[in-house]
N, C-alpha and C positions, 0 to 999 in steps of 0.2 A: 504493500500500500504506500502511496506517496504521502508526503507530509501535508498535502492540501486536501486529502480525502475526507477528513473529518470537519473541514471548515464549512460553516453554514453558507447556503446560497445567498447571494446578495439580494437585498430587499429592493423590489421594483416599485417605485412610486408611480401609480397610474393617475396622474393629476387630472387629466382630461376627463377620466371616468368619474372622478370625485366631484368635479365642479357642479354638474347638474344636481347631485344629491345635496351638496352644501347649499346650492341655490334654493332648492325646495325647502330644506330645513330652515333656512333663513327667512324665507317668505312665510312659512307656517308660524315660526316664532313671532315675527313682526305682526302677523295678523291675529294670532290666537291669544297671546299674552294680554293685550289690552282689552280683550273681549271674553275673558274667562267667565264673567258674570252672565254672559248670554248662553253659555253651554246648557245650563239647566233649563232655561226657557226654550232652547232649541229642541231639547229632548221632549218637552211637553208638546211643542208644535208637531214634532215627528209623530207622536201618538195620535194626533187628531187629523192627520191627512185624509182628504176626501178620496175614497176609492174610485169614484167615477172620473175624477180629474186625472188620477194616475193612469187609468185605462186609456183615456183620450190622449194623454201625453205619450204613452207607448205607441198608440196608433199613429200619431203624427210622426214619430221617429221611424216607424216602419215605412210610412210614405216617403220620408226623406231618403231612406236607403233605396227605396224603389226608384226614386228620381235619380239617385246616383247610378244605379244600374242602367237606367234609360240613357243617362249621359254617356256612359261607356259604350253602350250599344250604338248610339247615334254617331259617336266618333269613329267606331270601327266601320260602320256603314259608309260614313263620309270618306274614309280612306280606302274604300273599295272592297272591304271584307264583309263577312257575315257572322253574327253571333246572336244566340237566343237571349231573350231578356232574362230568363231564369239564370243562365250561366253568367251573364254580365253582373247581375245583382249578387250572385254568390262570390264572384271574383272580387268585387268591391269589399264585401264583408270580410272575406278571407285575407285579402291584402292588408286591410286595416290591422288585423291581428299580427300579421308578419311584420308590419312596420314597428310594432312595439318592441320587437326583439332583434330586428335585423336592419340596422342602419337607417331607420326612419323613412324619409322620403325615397331614398335610393332603394331600400328594401321593398317599399310599396310599389315603385315602378317596375322593379325586377320581377316581383310576383305577378303583376298584371301581364307583363310580357310573356313569362313562362306559361301561365295558365291560358292565355289567349292562344299561344302557339299549340298548346295541348288540345285546344278545341278546334284546331284546323285552320286558324287564321294565319295568313301569310306572314313571314318574318317582318317584312317592311311595314305592313299594316299594324302588327303587334308592337313594333317599335314606336310608331306614332301614338298608338293607344296608351302606351306606358307613360306618356308625359303630357299630351295635349289636354286630357280632361282636367289635369291639375292647373293648367293655364286658365281654363274657363272658371274653375273654382276660385282661384286666386283673384281673378278680376271681379267676380261677384262679391267675394269677401272684402275686397278693398272698397267697393261701393257701400256695403253695409257698415264697414268701419268708419268711412267718411261721414255717413249719416249719424252714426253713434258719436263720433268726435265732435261734430258740429253741435249736437244737442248738449253734450257735456260742457263744451266751451261756453255755450249760452248760459248755462246755469253755474259756471265757474267751478266745475268739479274735476277739471284736469290740471294737474300741476305742470309747471314749465318743463320739468324733466320728462314727464309722460308725453307731453306734446312733442318734445324733441324726438323721443323714441318712436312715437307714432309716425312722425314725418319721415324719419329715416327708414322705417320698415315699409311704409307705403311707397317711398321713392325707390327702394331696392326691388320690391315686387313689381312696381310699374316698369322699371328698367328691364327686368327679366321678361315680362309680358311683351313689352315693346320690341325687344330684341327678337323674341320668337316670331312675332308678326312680321317684322322686317325680313327675317330669314325665309319665312314662308312666301312672302311677296317677291323677294329677289332670289329667284332660283339660281342665278349665276353666282351670287355670293355664297349660297349654300354649297354649290358644287365646288367652288374654290376652297372653302373651308374643309369639305370632306376629302378633297384631294390632298390638302396639306396634312390633315390628320392621318390619312392613309400612309403618307410618306414617313411620318414620325413613328407610327406603329410598326411599320415594316423594318425600321432600323433595329427594333428589339425583337420582332417576330417576323423573320423574312418570309415564312410560309403563310402568313396571314392573308386570307382571301377578302378583298375589299369589295367584291361584287354585291354583297348584301347591303353594305353602306350606300353604294351608289343607287341600288334599287330603292332604298328607303328615301333618298333624296328625290328620286323621280316620283315616288308615291306621294310625298309631301307636296310636290309641285302640282300634281293632278288634284290633290285635295284642296289646295288653295284656289284653284280654278272653280271648284264647286262652292267653296265658301264665298267667293266673290259674287256668285249667282244666288246668294241667299242661303247657302248650306249651313252657315254659322248659326242661324236663327234657332233651330231645334236644340243643339247643344247648349246654347246660351239660356234658353227657356228652362231646360232641364236643370242647369246649374242654379238658376234663380229659384226653382222649386225646392232644390236641396236645402238651401238656407231658409227659405220661407217656412217649410215644414219644421225645420230645426228651431226657428224662433217660436213657432206654435207649441213645440214640445216644452220650451221654457215657460211660455205663457200658462199652459195648463199645470205645470209644476208649481207656479205661483198660486194659481187658483186652488190647488190642492191644500195650500196652507191657509186659504181663506182671504187672499189678497188679490184683487183684480187691478192690474196695472194698465194705465193708458198706453196705447201702442207706441207713442213717441218715447215714453219713459222706459218701456220695455226695450226698444231699440237703443236707447242711450247707454244702457249697461251691457249690451250684447256684443256689438261689433268689435270694439276696441280690445277687450280681453281675448277674444278668439284670434284676432290678428296678432297680438303680442304672443299668444301661445303658439301660433303657427311659426312665428319667427324665432322662437326659442329652440334650443338644442334638445329639448325634452320631447319624447314621443307623445303626440296628442296634446302637448302643452300641459302635461300633468303638473298640478300645483299652481302653475301660473294662471290658468283660466279660472280655477276655483277661487283663488285668493283675490284676484283682481275683480272678478265679477261680483262676488259677495261684498267686497269693500265698496265698489261703485254704487251698487243698489242701496247699501247702508247709508252712503253719503247722499243719496237722492231722496232719502226720507222713508225708505222701507224699513220696518223694524228689523233689527239685526238678527233676531232668531228666525224670522220668516225668510230673510234673505239667505242665510246660511243653509237652511233646510231646503229651500226651493232650488238653490244652485247645486247643492250636492245631489238632490233628486234628479235634476236635469242631467248632470254629468253621469250619474249611474245609468240612466236610460239611454243617453245619447252616445256614451263612450265605453263604459265598463261592460255593460251587458252585450253590446255588439262585439266587443273584443273577445269576450268569453265564447259567444256563439260562433265567432269566426274561427276558433281553434279546430273544432271537428270539420268545419267546412274546408279549411285549408288542408287538413289531412286527406280529405276525400279528393280535392282538386289535385293534390300532389301525387295521388296514386296513379300509376301508369294505366290502370284499367278504367 
């Protein structure tokens, strides 16, 4: 045995993995400590939730995921492929579960690509379907967040730091969306970029076949021609319905606590937390959405106990239950049979 055989292995500090955990803990401490007196009231509110409103909240979320499936199906059709509505909805739910454990947005897109290919969708169409629905969703979310931000600014509920963060996130997402649209519109630019990317990849993998990449560029060009003739309307409407039904899920969660919020007040506390959660490194915006949304509604005059219970109920229905339901769906989709 060598003299180094009994030495312990060096400790590896995985700082990047610890940052999201520390962020969540910090937010929870910042949010919960000043509100410990509301926990008992929240438990009382939890025991008095109206069952009929919970049922309607679940129904609205089912419709939201149905609209999500319709969005994916419409994009696949727009790109020249075919996919059943049932499979599209299942892929969206399953991919959401994958995103929790596999690189977030990248894992989400990779799952959609693989399962679309497994359903017989051509590779170039599956590639477009793996990212274009997210562009529509991001554009719609920006719209809702801007409405939310304007309402909050009017009632002075946004701090300067939050406004700066919101402006940065909206600007970055708008840049990504604008770049995607420009590349779709300028096929010559996309071809030049694909050729440059092919040359770079071939330096490291000489046997790499770039024919699929060029086929994807051609498919995107054909899809843009259809979008110019009005093909964007159906995906845009589906994306709008996704968030509309999601807002209604939150509305009925508040009704379950016995509080009926005006629609403008409901929107005021809805869009900004979701957008900040989307921009975070945490899957599904865990912690960020709950803390920010409950704090905003509390600042807008909603009783703290009702705001906490309604937001947590909404997140349970819109995020955690679909994530759990997506696990067996992902297993089935992953099966070669």
